[in-house]
N, C-alpha and C positions, 0 to 999 in steps of 0.2 A: 886702362880699361877700355874695352871696346864698346862700341855703340850698343851692341846687343847686351852686353853685360850691364851697361848703364841703364838700358831700358828694363832689363830684368830687375836690377836693383831698385829702380824707380817704381816699378810695378810691385815689387815685394814690399817696399816701404809704404806705398799707397795702400796696399791691401792690409798691411799691418795697422796703419793709421785708421783705415776704414773699419777694421775689426775692433780696434780700441774704441772708436766712436760708437760703433754699433753696440759693443758691450756696455759702454757707459750709458747709452740711451736705454738699453734693455734693463740695466740695473736701476736707473732712475725710474723707469716705468714700473718695474717690480716693486721698488720702495713705495711709489705712489699707490699702487694697487694694495700692497700690504697695509699701508696707513689707512686707505679707504676701507679695507676689510676690517681692521681693528676698530675704526670709528663705527662702522656698521655693526660690528659685534657688540661694542659697548652700548650703542643705542638700542639694539635688540635686547640686551640684558636689562637695561634700564626700563624699557617698555614691559618686559616680562616681570620684573620686580614690581613695577607699578600695577600691572594687571593682577599679580598675585596678592598684593596688598589690598587692592579693590575687591577682589574675589573673597579674600579673608574677611574683610569688613562686612561684605554682603552676606557671607556664610554666618558670621557671628550675629548679624541682624536677623537673619532668618531663624537661627537657633533661638535667639532671645524671643522672637515673635512666637515661635512654636512653644517655647517654655512658658511664656506668658499665657498663651491660649490654654495650655495644659493646666497651668495653675488655676486659671479662672474656672475651667471645667471641673477641676478637683474641688475647688471651693464651693462651686454650685452643687456638686454631688454631696459634699460634706454637709452643706446647709440643708439639702433635702433630706439626708439621712437623719440629721439632728432634728429637723422638723417632724419627721415620722416618729422618731424615738420620743420626742416631747409629747406628741399627740398620744402615743401609746402609753407613756407614763401618766399623763393626766386622765386617760380613760381608766387606768388602774386606780388612780386617786378617787375618781368618781365612784367606781365600783366599791372601793373600800369605805367611802363615805356612806353609801347605801347600806353596807353591812353594819357600820358604826351606828346608823340611825335605828337599828333594831335592838340596841343594847340599853341597859339601865344607865350607863354612863352618859348616853345621849340625853336621856330624860333629865338627868341631874344637870347637865350642861344647859338645857333649855331653861330650867328653873333658875339657875345661877344668872344667866343672861337677862331673864325677865326681871329678877331682883336688882341687878345692876342698872337696868334701864329705869326702873322705878326710883331707885336712889338718885340717879342723874336728874330725873324729872323734878325731884324735890317737892312733890305735892301738886305739881301742875298736871293738867289733863294730858293723858298719854294714851295712845292706842297701840296695843301690842298685837302683832300679826304672827301667825305661825303658817307653815307651808300646808297646802291642801293635803299632802300625803300624811300629815301629822294630825289630821282632824280627830282621830280616835283618842288623842292625848289631851284634847281641849279641856275636858272637865277635870282631869287629874292636875293639869297645869293651873287651872283656876283655883282648885282646892289648895295647891301647894303655895301659890303666890298671893291669893286673895284679890286678884284683879281679873276683869273680864278679858277674855282672849278671843280675838277675831281670826277667822280663816281667810287667808289672802286669796284673791282671785288669780294672782300670778304665782306660778311655780318657781320658787327660788331655791329648790333642791334641799331645803331643810334649814334649821336654825330659826332665828327670829328677826323681825323688823319691828321697830317701834317708831312712832311718829309723835313729835311734840308740835302740834299745829301752832301754838302760841308763839313759839320761837323759830318755826320753820326748820326744825331739825329732824333728820332721819338717822336713827340708830340702826345700822345695818350689820347684823351678825348672821347674814345668810351664807350658806355654803357656796351658792352660785357666785356671789360677789367675791368671796374669799378665793375661790378656785380661779375665777377669771383674773383677779389681781395677780395671783401667783403665776398664772400662765403668762401674763404679759411681762412680768419681771424675770421669768426663768431664763437663764442662760447656761449652756453647758460649759463647765470649767475644765480646762486641760489639766494634765497631771501636775503642772507647775502653778496651778491656781489662776491661770489667765484664761480669758474667754477664747 
């Protein structure tokens, strides 16, 4: 082998070795970059999942908050409607009470209540009051019960009130008190019997 052939051979083998080293460096660098890329991709996916979870939780909280606010508003509206209906119902009760007070059944009820009060008093001094609107019934009630009937200064919508001063007892058969008590106790019941 001549010197030129040896140089050529040496040059060829050096080039081949340099190419092999270069390819090995490039492959190692490529692997390092691919690993870095995969690590970066996994980290980005983890961050995206974490952000999605956080946004999902936040969205659920916002939804729950909105639903809660809506439920409170609906309950407030329902309460207002129920209050309006309750007021309307008791306005009708008062109107029907005024109509009832024009009947003979009302007169009979007054007589029965006065007799019950007298019976309860058992001979003690008792003062019987009727509503100012029933003043025209005063003499008929006195005749029917045999007791003096007073006209109240306070309008209690009808019925009677009786006072036993000796025992500090008020017998209250007034429509005003009865309606106020029922109004205070009245609750709308749902179809299942719950308030």
